[in-house]
N, C-alpha and C positions, 0 to 999 in steps of 0.2 A: 446568464453569466452575473457573477454577483458587479452590485455595482459603488462605486469610492467607499461612498455611506456603507453599504453592509459590510466591504472590508472593515474600514474601521472600527463598526463594531464586535467585528470578528476579534477584532486586534486588545479590545478586552480595555476599551482605556481607563474602566477605575480602578485598572490594576498597575498602572503605570506610576502611581508616587511608590509603590514599590522598590524602582528604579531610581529613584532621583534624589527617596531621600536619606537613601545612604551615601551617595555620593555626596550632597550637601554635610551632612554631619560628618565626615572622614573629610572632608576639605577644610574642616573648622576646626579639625585636631592636628593638619594639619596649619593652619595659623594659629596655633593656641604654640607653635614649636615654631613661629617663624618660619616655616619653609611650603608655603604655596605658593605652586607652580598653575598659572590657569588655563596653558597650555594643555598639561595631562589631570586636569580634572575636568577639562569640557572633554576630552578622548574616552574619561572614564566613564562620563554619563553617556557618549555616547554608544559604549559597550552596554552597556548597565538597562537603558530603551530600548536596543537592538534586540539582544538576549531575551528582555520580558516583553515585547514584539510574539519572539520567536519561538518562546515556549509557548508559551497562549497558542500558535497556529499551530505545533508542531500537539498541541493537544488536543486541539479542534478535531487535527486530520485521525488521532489515533484514538480518541474517542467518540466519533463520528464512525470511521471503518468497526468500530466495535458492535459498536450499535447501542453502548451507550448515554449519547447525548441523546436519545429518541424521543423522550419525556422528560425532558432537560428544563426549569423555568431559570430565567435570565436572560444574559444577553444573547445578541447573535451570533450561533454557530451554522458555522461556514458548510460544512461539512451534512453535517444530519438534514440541516433546511433543505440541502439539495443546489442553493444558490453558485455553488462553488465545488467543484468535481475534486474526489481526495487526492488524487496527484499534483488540480494548482495547487494549492493548501500546502502541501507539502513542499509543494515547489516552494511556496513565500515563505514558508518557514525556511528553508535552506537559503534564505538569499537574505532574509534576516539575522540568520545567523553567521553567515558570512560579512556584514556590512557589520555585526560585531568584531565576530576574527579580525580584518583588515583593521578595526581602531586600535584593537587590542596587539595586534603586531604592531602598530605606530609605538604606543606604550611601554611595549618593549625594546624597539630601537631607539626609543630618544633615551630611555634611562638603562639602556646598555643591561637590563637585567632579563635573562634569558631563560632562565627557570620559572618564569612566569607563563611560557607556553605550553605550559604541565599544566598551570591553574585553567588558563583557557580551555584546555582540551576538558580536563573537570567538569568545568564549568557547559559545556556543550554535552555531554554522556550526560549527566543529573539530568539538564534539559528535556533531552529527548528521553530515557529513558522512566522520563516520571511517568508518564502514558505509554508509552513507548516499549516497543519491543516485544520478546516473549513471555517476559513477567515485570510488567511495569511495576515499583516500585511503590509508588503513589499509592496504587491497588490493594498496596498488602501496610496501609496508615503508617511509613514511613516520609511523605509527604512533609507536613510540616519539620520535620529536625531538617531534610532536605532546602529549604526555605530558607529556615532560622541561619544555615549554614552558608549558605549563598550568596541570600540577599543581607545577609545579618554581620556575619562575619567576616568573610570575604569579600564583598560588596564595601565593607565601609573601613574595615584596616587595610583594605586594600590600597582603597581610594588613599589614604594616608601615608600608606608605606610607599607607594611610588613617589611622593610630594618631597619626600621627609628622609627616604631609605632607611628608615627605621622604625621599631614595632616599640605601642606601650602602651601601659596600662587603661591609659586614658581610653586610646581606641579599641581597646575591648571593651571597656565599660561603654563605650558611645555604642559601637558595632549589637552586644546584648540589647541596649533599649532600642534601638532599630530593628533589631533582628524580631522582637516578642512584639511591634505591631505591623511587620510582614508576615508575620505568621500567622496575626488575628484576623488577617484580610483572606486569610485561606483558611481558616475553619469556621469565620461564618459564611463564604461559599462552600463546605462541603455540611454545616450545617442545615445551609437551605437545600442541600440535596441528598439529606439523608432517603426519605425514602425513595428517590428513586435508584441513587447507590446501590438500597439492600436491596433492592428488588433486583435487579442489573450481577451483584455479585462483587459490586464495589464497594471493600475493606479497608474505604478510609480512617483515619484515625477517629472524626465524629459519629462514623458510624457502628466503629468499636466502642466507643464510650458514652454515646448514647445523647439523647439529648438534651438532658438536663444537665449534664455532667459538662459537655460540651460546652453549653450555655456560661459556664462554673469557670470551662477553660479558659473562653473569651477576655471576661471578667479580668481573673488574675495575670494576663497576657498586658493588657491594660496598666495594673499596676506596674507589674515588670517593670515597664516599659519608665512607668513614672519612678518608681528605684531608680531607675540607672542615673537621675535626671539630676537626682539628692545626692546618688554615689557622686557624681559628677562634680558639682558644686562644692560637694565635701572637702574630696581629695584634690582637688586642683583650682579652680574659680568660680565664687558663685552668680558668676555672669553667665552661665549654661543654667541658672532658672528661669534665666530667659521661656528656654522649653514649656514652660508651667502654662504659655500663653495656649500651646498647645489642645493644652484639658481642659480647655473654655468649653469647648463645646464638645463634650464629652455624654451629658447625662440622653438627652434622648438617643444615643443607639446603644449605653449600656442600657437602659431602660427599655428599649425594643426587645432586646436580645433576653432583658430579666423575664420579662413580663411575657413571652411565650412566642416573639413575632415569627411569622413562619413563612414560607413562599415568597413571594415577589413582594414582600413589607420586609424581608430581608436583603434586597437589590438596595435598598434605602439603606438601612444601616450599612451594606458593601462601600458606598459610596463615601458615606461619613467618614467611614472607619479613614479610608483614603487618603482623606481630607484632612485628616487629624495625624499621621503618617507624616503626608506631607509639609503638614507646619508646623511638627515634631523638628523633620527634618532640617528644614532651614534655618528654623525661630532657635535650634540648638546650633546648629554652623557659625549662624551669628551670634550668637551669647560668645562660642568658645572663641573668635576671633576680635569678640570684642574684651577677652579678661585680663 
């Protein structure tokens, strides 16, 4: 039976900034337009965190039963390691999805934006079929697209929208920046797993691009996030430049990726990228609030 610590490791805490950052940045957009609603922001955070944990458990289950995690380097794999049965891990994913769905339903009721139910269903379906189902799209190199859409555009723009009930170009720019860093997290993860994924036929984008081009993509994504800050500062408020603080610790992970770090060395890069993303979302949110 898995211990609480093993369940925590299986939830992959290094990926949780991908849930927090878009909510923080999206709430900053709402603050820019004087539309912050603390209750809705907290509910959005609950949805994002619950769905992030859910997709991690779902991936653990699906990859575990397929055998693609048998030789994997990185965080605890509950199913593949045998510390938790597949049905138990699947149940944990379902509970996490359920908790996120409840928080999402509360948002729908409070805002009376019933069409958001369809968005919630799409989020759950995208999370499950990333590695689940008969033909998981994560095995066909489409994971990065999904992460950009759901942990960038949907999460950040959705957080802003439920509070202001308006769409804005600023929200789109912010969402693109946050989404680029969310994708960078996945790129590092898949870069680390190229040898084992290729071995079992998991054709992630990293496997398709190859080692060298995947490393270049990681750097490009960080540059894209930086560009989003510059655009926001020019188009809306110079206070958005506060998010440049997030790039102060960027040299070590970039250096590691460019110099050819592999295996467990990339676990450190993954953690560093998560911290950069979290700091990015928070400082960008604060900057937009202080406009």
